KEKOL-976431 format. One record per residue (C-alpha): residue in one letter; x, y, z. Coordinates in Angstrom, 2 decimals. Layout:
<sites>
<site><residuo>a</residuo><east>X</east><north>Y</north><up>Z</up></site>
...
</sites>
This chain:
<sites>
<site><residuo>m</residuo><east>12.77</east><north>18.76</north><up>-38.19</up></site>
<site><residuo>n</residuo><east>9.20</east><north>17.45</north><up>-38.52</up></site>
<site><residuo>d</residuo><east>6.61</east><north>17.01</north><up>-35.78</up></site>
<site><residuo>d</residuo><east>4.10</east><north>15.17</north><up>-37.95</up></site>
<site><residuo>f</residuo><east>3.78</east><north>11.77</north><up>-36.29</up></site>
<site><residuo>y</residuo><east>0.89</east><north>10.15</north><up>-34.47</up></site>
<site><residuo>v</residuo><east>0.57</east><north>7.39</north><up>-31.90</up></site>
<site><residuo>n</residuo><east>-2.92</east><north>5.85</north><up>-31.98</up></site>
<site><residuo>d</residuo><east>-4.28</east><north>9.14</north><up>-33.43</up></site>
<site><residuo>h</residuo><east>-2.56</east><north>11.27</north><up>-30.76</up></site>
<site><residuo>g</residuo><east>-0.34</east><north>13.87</north><up>-32.42</up></site>
<site><residuo>a</residuo><east>3.21</east><north>14.51</north><up>-31.25</up></site>
<site><residuo>s</residuo><east>2.26</east><north>18.09</north><up>-30.37</up></site>
<site><residuo>e</residuo><east>0.00</east><north>16.75</north><up>-27.58</up></site>
<site><residuo>f</residuo><east>3.21</east><north>15.68</north><up>-25.84</up></site>
<site><residuo>g</residuo><east>5.26</east><north>18.76</north><up>-26.74</up></site>
<site><residuo>a</residuo><east>7.39</east><north>16.53</north><up>-28.98</up></site>
<site><residuo>l</residuo><east>9.20</east><north>17.35</north><up>-32.21</up></site>
<site><residuo>l</residuo><east>10.49</east><north>14.51</north><up>-34.39</up></site>
<site><residuo>l</residuo><east>14.06</east><north>15.11</north><up>-35.53</up></site>
<site><residuo>s</residuo><east>15.13</east><north>14.71</north><up>-39.15</up></site>
<site><residuo>s</residuo><east>17.36</east><north>11.75</north><up>-38.25</up></site>
<site><residuo>w</residuo><east>14.34</east><north>9.47</north><up>-37.67</up></site>
<site><residuo>n</residuo><east>14.59</east><north>6.23</north><up>-39.59</up></site>
<site><residuo>v</residuo><east>12.66</east><north>3.15</north><up>-40.65</up></site>
<site><residuo>s</residuo><east>14.70</east><north>0.18</north><up>-41.86</up></site>
<site><residuo>g</residuo><east>13.68</east><north>-2.34</north><up>-44.46</up></site>
<site><residuo>s</residuo><east>12.12</east><north>-5.61</north><up>-43.35</up></site>
<site><residuo>t</residuo><east>14.55</east><north>-8.17</north><up>-42.02</up></site>
<site><residuo>l</residuo><east>14.62</east><north>-11.34</north><up>-44.09</up></site>
<site><residuo>t</residuo><east>16.10</east><north>-14.79</north><up>-43.96</up></site>
<site><residuo>q</residuo><east>16.82</east><north>-16.66</north><up>-47.16</up></site>
<site><residuo>n</residuo><east>16.72</east><north>-20.43</north><up>-46.73</up></site>
<site><residuo>y</residuo><east>18.77</east><north>-22.28</north><up>-49.31</up></site>
<site><residuo>l</residuo><east>20.95</east><north>-25.30</north><up>-50.01</up></site>
<site><residuo>t</residuo><east>24.36</east><north>-25.30</north><up>-51.66</up></site>
<site><residuo>s</residuo><east>26.11</east><north>-28.07</north><up>-53.53</up></site>
<site><residuo>y</residuo><east>29.20</east><north>-29.62</north><up>-51.96</up></site>
<site><residuo>t</residuo><east>31.33</east><north>-27.82</north><up>-54.56</up></site>
<site><residuo>g</residuo><east>29.77</east><north>-24.47</north><up>-53.65</up></site>
<site><residuo>g</residuo><east>28.93</east><north>-23.93</north><up>-57.31</up></site>
<site><residuo>r</residuo><east>25.15</east><north>-24.11</north><up>-57.12</up></site>
<site><residuo>i</residuo><east>22.47</east><north>-22.52</north><up>-54.87</up></site>
<site><residuo>t</residuo><east>19.02</east><north>-24.07</north><up>-54.49</up></site>
<site><residuo>f</residuo><east>16.43</east><north>-21.62</north><up>-53.14</up></site>
<site><residuo>c</residuo><east>14.07</east><north>-23.02</north><up>-50.47</up></site>
<site><residuo>s</residuo><east>12.09</east><north>-20.16</north><up>-48.93</up></site>
<site><residuo>t</residuo><east>12.16</east><north>-16.57</north><up>-47.66</up></site>
<site><residuo>q</residuo><east>11.08</east><north>-15.50</north><up>-44.18</up></site>
<site><residuo>y</residuo><east>10.24</east><north>-11.83</north><up>-43.68</up></site>
<site><residuo>g</residuo><east>10.65</east><north>-10.10</north><up>-40.33</up></site>
<site><residuo>l</residuo><east>9.87</east><north>-6.69</north><up>-38.85</up></site>
<site><residuo>r</residuo><east>11.28</east><north>-3.24</north><up>-39.55</up></site>
<site><residuo>s</residuo><east>13.34</east><north>-1.33</north><up>-36.99</up></site>
<site><residuo>i</residuo><east>11.91</east><north>2.14</north><up>-36.28</up></site>
<site><residuo>s</residuo><east>14.01</east><north>4.85</north><up>-34.62</up></site>
<site><residuo>l</residuo><east>12.25</east><north>8.03</north><up>-33.46</up></site>
<site><residuo>p</residuo><east>14.58</east><north>10.70</north><up>-31.98</up></site>
<site><residuo>v</residuo><east>12.51</east><north>13.50</north><up>-30.43</up></site>
<site><residuo>d</residuo><east>12.92</east><north>16.76</north><up>-28.53</up></site>
<site><residuo>i</residuo><east>10.25</east><north>17.30</north><up>-25.89</up></site>
<site><residuo>y</residuo><east>9.49</east><north>20.89</north><up>-24.87</up></site>
<site><residuo>g</residuo><east>8.03</east><north>21.84</north><up>-21.50</up></site>
<site><residuo>t</residuo><east>7.34</east><north>25.08</north><up>-19.64</up></site>
<site><residuo>s</residuo><east>9.47</east><north>23.79</north><up>-16.74</up></site>
<site><residuo>p</residuo><east>11.69</east><north>20.77</north><up>-16.04</up></site>
<site><residuo>a</residuo><east>8.76</east><north>19.08</north><up>-14.30</up></site>
<site><residuo>d</residuo><east>6.45</east><north>19.80</north><up>-17.25</up></site>
<site><residuo>a</residuo><east>8.99</east><north>18.43</north><up>-19.75</up></site>
<site><residuo>a</residuo><east>9.42</east><north>15.27</north><up>-17.66</up></site>
<site><residuo>a</residuo><east>5.65</east><north>14.85</north><up>-17.42</up></site>
<site><residuo>k</residuo><east>5.24</east><north>15.19</north><up>-21.18</up></site>
<site><residuo>r</residuo><east>7.97</east><north>12.63</north><up>-21.83</up></site>
<site><residuo>s</residuo><east>6.26</east><north>10.27</north><up>-19.40</up></site>
<site><residuo>a</residuo><east>2.93</east><north>10.77</north><up>-21.19</up></site>
<site><residuo>l</residuo><east>4.51</east><north>10.08</north><up>-24.60</up></site>
<site><residuo>t</residuo><east>6.20</east><north>6.93</north><up>-23.27</up></site>
<site><residuo>a</residuo><east>2.88</east><north>5.77</north><up>-21.78</up></site>
<site><residuo>a</residuo><east>1.20</east><north>6.26</north><up>-25.17</up></site>
<site><residuo>f</residuo><east>3.57</east><north>3.68</north><up>-26.66</up></site>
<site><residuo>l</residuo><east>2.94</east><north>1.11</north><up>-23.91</up></site>
<site><residuo>g</residuo><east>0.27</east><north>-1.56</north><up>-23.45</up></site>
<site><residuo>g</residuo><east>0.96</east><north>-3.60</north><up>-26.58</up></site>
<site><residuo>t</residuo><east>1.17</east><north>-2.69</north><up>-30.25</up></site>
<site><residuo>v</residuo><east>0.31</east><north>0.82</north><up>-31.41</up></site>
<site><residuo>e</residuo><east>-0.69</east><north>2.33</north><up>-34.73</up></site>
<site><residuo>l</residuo><east>2.08</east><north>4.72</north><up>-35.70</up></site>
<site><residuo>a</residuo><east>1.68</east><north>7.28</north><up>-38.52</up></site>
<site><residuo>l</residuo><east>4.96</east><north>8.79</north><up>-39.75</up></site>
<site><residuo>p</residuo><east>5.89</east><north>11.66</north><up>-42.08</up></site>
<site><residuo>d</residuo><east>6.66</east><north>9.24</north><up>-44.93</up></site>
<site><residuo>g</residuo><east>2.90</east><north>8.73</north><up>-45.24</up></site>
<site><residuo>g</residuo><east>3.10</east><north>5.20</north><up>-43.91</up></site>
<site><residuo>t</residuo><east>1.14</east><north>3.57</north><up>-41.10</up></site>
<site><residuo>y</residuo><east>2.97</east><north>1.05</north><up>-38.95</up></site>
<site><residuo>t</residuo><east>1.78</east><north>-1.47</north><up>-36.40</up></site>
<site><residuo>a</residuo><east>4.65</east><north>-1.32</north><up>-33.93</up></site>
<site><residuo>l</residuo><east>5.82</east><north>-2.40</north><up>-30.50</up></site>
<site><residuo>l</residuo><east>8.04</east><north>-0.25</north><up>-28.27</up></site>
<site><residuo>l</residuo><east>11.40</east><north>-1.88</north><up>-27.51</up></site>
<site><residuo>d</residuo><east>13.28</east><north>0.97</north><up>-25.81</up></site>
<site><residuo>s</residuo><east>12.34</east><north>4.50</north><up>-24.69</up></site>
<site><residuo>g</residuo><east>15.96</east><north>5.64</north><up>-24.48</up></site>
<site><residuo>k</residuo><east>17.60</east><north>7.82</north><up>-21.85</up></site>
<site><residuo>a</residuo><east>16.38</east><north>11.40</north><up>-21.51</up></site>
<site><residuo>q</residuo><east>19.02</east><north>14.11</north><up>-21.88</up></site>
<site><residuo>e</residuo><east>18.60</east><north>17.81</north><up>-21.17</up></site>
<site><residuo>q</residuo><east>19.15</east><north>20.02</north><up>-24.21</up></site>
<site><residuo>d</residuo><east>19.19</east><north>23.38</north><up>-22.40</up></site>
<site><residuo>t</residuo><east>20.45</east><north>24.70</north><up>-19.09</up></site>
<site><residuo>d</residuo><east>17.03</east><north>25.13</north><up>-17.52</up></site>
<site><residuo>g</residuo><east>15.94</east><north>21.54</north><up>-18.24</up></site>
<site><residuo>c</residuo><east>12.86</east><north>22.50</north><up>-20.27</up></site>
<site><residuo>i</residuo><east>13.90</east><north>20.55</north><up>-23.37</up></site>
<site><residuo>l</residuo><east>14.49</east><north>16.81</north><up>-23.14</up></site>
<site><residuo>s</residuo><east>15.86</east><north>14.62</north><up>-25.92</up></site>
<site><residuo>c</residuo><east>15.44</east><north>10.86</north><up>-26.24</up></site>
<site><residuo>t</residuo><east>15.11</east><north>8.19</north><up>-28.89</up></site>
<site><residuo>y</residuo><east>12.27</east><north>5.68</north><up>-29.04</up></site>
<site><residuo>t</residuo><east>13.06</east><north>2.36</north><up>-30.70</up></site>
<site><residuo>l</residuo><east>10.28</east><north>0.15</north><up>-32.03</up></site>
<site><residuo>a</residuo><east>9.80</east><north>-2.91</north><up>-34.21</up></site>
<site><residuo>g</residuo><east>6.88</east><north>-3.15</north><up>-36.60</up></site>
<site><residuo>y</residuo><east>5.50</east><north>-3.54</north><up>-40.09</up></site>
<site><residuo>r</residuo><east>4.06</east><north>-1.08</north><up>-42.59</up></site>
<site><residuo>h</residuo><east>0.52</east><north>-1.50</north><up>-43.83</up></site>
<site><residuo>g</residuo><east>-2.24</east><north>0.30</north><up>-45.70</up></site>
<site><residuo>a</residuo><east>-5.82</east><north>1.01</north><up>-44.67</up></site>
<site><residuo>l</residuo><east>-8.25</east><north>-1.88</north><up>-44.17</up></site>
<site><residuo>e</residuo><east>-9.45</east><north>-3.22</north><up>-47.52</up></site>
<site><residuo>t</residuo><east>-12.92</east><north>-4.76</north><up>-47.89</up></site>
<site><residuo>l</residuo><east>-13.59</east><north>-6.93</north><up>-50.93</up></site>
<site><residuo>v</residuo><east>-17.14</east><north>-7.98</north><up>-51.83</up></site>
<site><residuo>l</residuo><east>-17.23</east><north>-11.31</north><up>-53.66</up></site>
<site><residuo>p</residuo><east>-20.56</east><north>-12.08</north><up>-55.37</up></site>
<site><residuo>t</residuo><east>-21.72</east><north>-15.68</north><up>-55.64</up></site>
<site><residuo>d</residuo><east>-20.23</east><north>-16.16</north><up>-59.10</up></site>
<site><residuo>t</residuo><east>-16.82</east><north>-14.63</north><up>-58.24</up></site>
<site><residuo>q</residuo><east>-14.02</east><north>-16.76</north><up>-56.80</up></site>
<site><residuo>s</residuo><east>-10.90</east><north>-14.95</north><up>-57.99</up></site>
<site><residuo>f</residuo><east>-9.78</east><north>-11.64</north><up>-56.47</up></site>
<site><residuo>f</residuo><east>-6.70</east><north>-9.42</north><up>-56.25</up></site>
<site><residuo>v</residuo><east>-4.90</east><north>-8.44</north><up>-53.04</up></site>
<site><residuo>a</residuo><east>-2.71</east><north>-5.34</north><up>-52.68</up></site>
<site><residuo>g</residuo><east>0.52</east><north>-5.20</north><up>-50.70</up></site>
<site><residuo>t</residuo><east>3.76</east><north>-7.10</north><up>-51.15</up></site>
<site><residuo>a</residuo><east>3.83</east><north>-9.54</north><up>-48.22</up></site>
<site><residuo>p</residuo><east>3.58</east><north>-13.22</north><up>-49.13</up></site>
<site><residuo>q</residuo><east>0.98</east><north>-13.73</north><up>-46.38</up></site>
<site><residuo>m</residuo><east>-1.51</east><north>-11.34</north><up>-44.73</up></site>
<site><residuo>e</residuo><east>-4.12</east><north>-12.19</north><up>-42.10</up></site>
<site><residuo>c</residuo><east>-7.72</east><north>-11.64</north><up>-43.18</up></site>
<site><residuo>r</residuo><east>-11.31</east><north>-12.03</north><up>-42.02</up></site>
<site><residuo>i</residuo><east>-14.10</east><north>-13.69</north><up>-43.99</up></site>
<site><residuo>t</residuo><east>-17.78</east><north>-12.84</north><up>-43.45</up></site>
<site><residuo>e</residuo><east>-20.67</east><north>-14.80</north><up>-44.94</up></site>
<site><residuo>t</residuo><east>-24.45</east><north>-15.17</north><up>-44.53</up></site>
<site><residuo>v</residuo><east>-25.77</east><north>-18.67</north><up>-43.83</up></site>
<site><residuo>t</residuo><east>-28.37</east><north>-19.75</north><up>-46.39</up></site>
<site><residuo>e</residuo><east>-29.56</east><north>-23.01</north><up>-44.76</up></site>
<site><residuo>a</residuo><east>-29.98</east><north>-24.11</north><up>-41.14</up></site>
<site><residuo>g</residuo><east>-27.46</east><north>-26.63</north><up>-39.83</up></site>
<site><residuo>s</residuo><east>-23.73</east><north>-26.78</north><up>-40.43</up></site>
<site><residuo>h</residuo><east>-21.86</east><north>-24.23</north><up>-42.52</up></site>
<site><residuo>t</residuo><east>-18.31</east><north>-24.29</north><up>-43.87</up></site>
<site><residuo>v</residuo><east>-16.37</east><north>-21.05</north><up>-44.27</up></site>
<site><residuo>h</residuo><east>-13.64</east><north>-21.74</north><up>-46.82</up></site>
<site><residuo>y</residuo><east>-10.35</east><north>-19.86</north><up>-46.71</up></site>
<site><residuo>p</residuo><east>-8.59</east><north>-18.21</north><up>-49.65</up></site>
<site><residuo>n</residuo><east>-6.18</east><north>-20.64</north><up>-51.29</up></site>
<site><residuo>g</residuo><east>-7.16</east><north>-23.56</north><up>-49.02</up></site>
<site><residuo>g</residuo><east>-8.30</east><north>-24.36</north><up>-45.46</up></site>
<site><residuo>s</residuo><east>-11.69</east><north>-23.94</north><up>-43.80</up></site>
<site><residuo>c</residuo><east>-13.71</east><north>-23.57</north><up>-40.59</up></site>
<site><residuo>v</residuo><east>-16.81</east><north>-25.74</north><up>-40.00</up></site>
<site><residuo>l</residuo><east>-19.58</east><north>-24.46</north><up>-37.70</up></site>
<site><residuo>k</residuo><east>-22.65</east><north>-26.30</north><up>-36.41</up></site>
<site><residuo>d</residuo><east>-26.19</east><north>-25.43</north><up>-35.25</up></site>
<site><residuo>l</residuo><east>-26.60</east><north>-22.31</north><up>-37.35</up></site>
<site><residuo>q</residuo><east>-29.82</east><north>-20.73</north><up>-38.59</up></site>
<site><residuo>a</residuo><east>-30.58</east><north>-19.45</north><up>-42.07</up></site>
<site><residuo>g</residuo><east>-29.80</east><north>-15.74</north><up>-42.17</up></site>
<site><residuo>d</residuo><east>-27.03</east><north>-15.89</north><up>-39.54</up></site>
<site><residuo>t</residuo><east>-23.94</east><north>-13.83</north><up>-40.33</up></site>
<site><residuo>v</residuo><east>-20.73</east><north>-15.70</north><up>-39.52</up></site>
<site><residuo>c</residuo><east>-17.20</east><north>-14.31</north><up>-39.47</up></site>
<site><residuo>v</residuo><east>-13.90</east><north>-16.16</north><up>-39.20</up></site>
<site><residuo>d</residuo><east>-11.52</east><north>-13.39</north><up>-38.18</up></site>
<site><residuo>g</residuo><east>-7.87</east><north>-14.19</north><up>-38.74</up></site>
<site><residuo>i</residuo><east>-6.90</east><north>-10.64</north><up>-37.74</up></site>
<site><residuo>t</residuo><east>-8.26</east><north>-10.73</north><up>-34.18</up></site>
<site><residuo>r</residuo><east>-8.42</east><north>-14.55</north><up>-33.91</up></site>
<site><residuo>q</residuo><east>-12.17</east><north>-14.86</north><up>-33.35</up></site>
<site><residuo>v</residuo><east>-15.12</east><north>-16.84</north><up>-34.74</up></site>
<site><residuo>l</residuo><east>-18.32</east><north>-14.79</north><up>-34.57</up></site>
<site><residuo>c</residuo><east>-22.01</east><north>-15.29</north><up>-35.31</up></site>
<site><residuo>n</residuo><east>-24.13</east><north>-12.16</north><up>-35.54</up></site>
<site><residuo>g</residuo><east>-21.31</east><north>-10.32</north><up>-33.76</up></site>
<site><residuo>q</residuo><east>-21.14</east><north>-12.76</north><up>-30.81</up></site>
<site><residuo>n</residuo><east>-18.39</east><north>-15.24</north><up>-29.99</up></site>
<site><residuo>l</residuo><east>-19.24</east><north>-18.63</north><up>-31.47</up></site>
<site><residuo>f</residuo><east>-16.03</east><north>-20.59</north><up>-31.02</up></site>
<site><residuo>q</residuo><east>-17.92</east><north>-23.35</north><up>-29.14</up></site>
<site><residuo>a</residuo><east>-19.81</east><north>-24.10</north><up>-32.38</up></site>
<site><residuo>v</residuo><east>-16.61</east><north>-24.86</north><up>-34.30</up></site>
<site><residuo>t</residuo><east>-16.33</east><north>-28.55</north><up>-35.17</up></site>
<site><residuo>g</residuo><east>-13.23</east><north>-28.24</north><up>-37.36</up></site>
<site><residuo>i</residuo><east>-10.75</east><north>-25.51</north><up>-38.16</up></site>
<site><residuo>s</residuo><east>-7.50</east><north>-25.51</north><up>-40.14</up></site>
<site><residuo>g</residuo><east>-5.67</east><north>-22.50</north><up>-38.73</up></site>
<site><residuo>w</residuo><east>-6.75</east><north>-18.95</north><up>-39.57</up></site>
<site><residuo>p</residuo><east>-7.45</east><north>-17.43</north><up>-42.99</up></site>
<site><residuo>t</residuo><east>-4.77</east><north>-15.48</north><up>-44.84</up></site>
<site><residuo>v</residuo><east>-4.40</east><north>-13.91</north><up>-48.26</up></site>
<site><residuo>r</residuo><east>-1.29</east><north>-13.34</north><up>-50.35</up></site>
<site><residuo>a</residuo><east>-0.20</east><north>-10.43</north><up>-52.49</up></site>
<site><residuo>g</residuo><east>-1.57</east><north>-10.72</north><up>-56.02</up></site>
<site><residuo>e</residuo><east>-4.15</east><north>-13.18</north><up>-57.29</up></site>
<site><residuo>n</residuo><east>-6.18</east><north>-15.23</north><up>-54.77</up></site>
<site><residuo>s</residuo><east>-9.12</east><north>-17.61</north><up>-55.00</up></site>
<site><residuo>l</residuo><east>-11.98</east><north>-18.41</north><up>-52.63</up></site>
<site><residuo>a</residuo><east>-14.53</east><north>-21.22</north><up>-52.95</up></site>
<site><residuo>h</residuo><east>-17.81</east><north>-19.96</north><up>-51.48</up></site>
<site><residuo>t</residuo><east>-21.60</east><north>-20.08</north><up>-51.83</up></site>
<site><residuo>g</residuo><east>-23.48</east><north>-16.84</north><up>-51.55</up></site>
<site><residuo>q</residuo><east>-21.89</east><north>-13.42</north><up>-51.19</up></site>
<site><residuo>s</residuo><east>-18.66</east><north>-13.26</north><up>-49.15</up></site>
<site><residuo>y</residuo><east>-16.65</east><north>-10.38</north><up>-47.73</up></site>
<site><residuo>v</residuo><east>-12.87</east><north>-10.54</north><up>-47.39</up></site>
<site><residuo>e</residuo><east>-11.11</east><north>-7.90</north><up>-45.25</up></site>
<site><residuo>y</residuo><east>-7.38</east><north>-7.44</north><up>-44.82</up></site>
<site><residuo>y</residuo><east>-4.66</east><north>-4.84</north><up>-44.25</up></site>
<site><residuo>p</residuo><east>-2.18</east><north>-4.61</north><up>-47.16</up></site>
<site><residuo>i</residuo><east>1.28</east><north>-5.21</north><up>-45.69</up></site>
<site><residuo>f</residuo><east>4.43</east><north>-3.95</north><up>-47.40</up></site>
<site><residuo>v</residuo><east>7.76</east><north>-5.71</north><up>-46.86</up></site>
</sites>
C-alpha cells in the first residue's frame, strides 16, 4: 500500500486516501498502419499512431465518520474534475490525465468510515518543462522523450520593426506584422496562443501553418537572433 500520489500538487493524505498496491498504468495504445500483399507474404509499414495510457487508481478513503469519509471522497473526486490534471504517481512519473470514471464507493468496515473506490483516467507521461536556449549560430538541437511529436513554444526577440517570421522546428512558420524592434514574441503550441510582450497578439498574425512541435532526437530550427524552445518530454 502506498499513499504517495498527488493531484495538481494536492497529496492523497489531504483527502484521507491511501493508494492500493494494485494501482496500474498501461502502456500507450498504438495503431500500426500497414499494407499487405494479396498473397499475405509481405507487410509494408505506413505509420504508427500513439494514443493515451489507461490509469487505474484503487484507493481506500478514511474518515472519522461515514459523513466525513463521504465528504473526503467527494473532495478527491472534485480534485480530478474540471479538465486535465497533473498526476504524480509512486513510479516517479508525472501524467497529464483526464478522469473517465470515479467508480462506485463501497464500505470496507461496518461503521462506514472507510470507503473504497477506483478512479480510472486516460493520460500521457511526461517530464518537467525543458527550456533550450539557441544562440544565433545554433540551428540543431536535441529533444528528450520518446514521442514522435511534442508540442512546443518558441520565443524570440524582434530585431527590426515591421513583420517578423517565427520559424518552427523541422518546418512551418508564423508571420506577424506591425512589430517594434525589441518586442518579445512567442508562438505557443502548448497553450495555443500567439503573444507579444506577454499580451495576446493573434490579430497581428498574417500567416500561420499550424502550431510548432518538436520530435524526439535531433531537431533543427532556422532563426535569426537568440531563440528559446520549450517543451515537455513525452514518453510513449
